[in-house]
C-alpha positions, -999 to +999 in steps of 0.1 A: +000-004-003+009+040-001-003+070+017-027+089-005-050+120+001-087+123-014-092+152-034-129+154-039-123+185-061-114+164-092-128+135-107-092+116-114-075+094-090-038+100-088-010+077-071+028+070-074+034+064-107+053+030-098+028+017-075+000+026-100+019+008-126+025-021-102-013-022-093-031-017-125-005-025-154-029-051-167-056-022-171-053-010-206-082+010-222-077+013-261-115+019-267-147+022-254-157-014-262-129-024-236-151-012-208-170-046-211-137-066-200-125-048-174-124-056-137-137-041-108-113-021-089-112-023-049-093+008-028-088+000+007-088+030+028-072+035+060-101+050+082-106+065+118-102+044+148-133+029+162-146+038+197-120+008+207-093+023+192-092-001+162-084+005+130-115+008+101-106-004+068-131+015+044-131-003+010-144+016-022-151-005-053-154+009-089-168-004-115-153+005-150-179+030-153-167+049-122-130+047-136-132+054-172-136+089-183-158+092-220-158+121-237-167+130-276-136+144-299-146+154-334-180+135-331-161+101-322-164+086-289-133+083-267-125+065-237-094+070-214-084+056-176-089+078-154-064+064-125-029+079-134 
């Protein structure tokens, strides 16, 4: 794992390049059709301790609809990975 911050002011997810590539190296987007075969991605985030002081882990699962950005360029639909 690695230390991260959450920036709710952007729709992209960023992390240390070497670790992102290590975890997501097999996630390749060449066209929008690729979304159908991409996996869900689960992030485990360290939450605040509970009332007993036990560390809490919060899981955030993203589907390809969550982490693939779709936009139109010159009348053509384009898709890119929103994690870098």
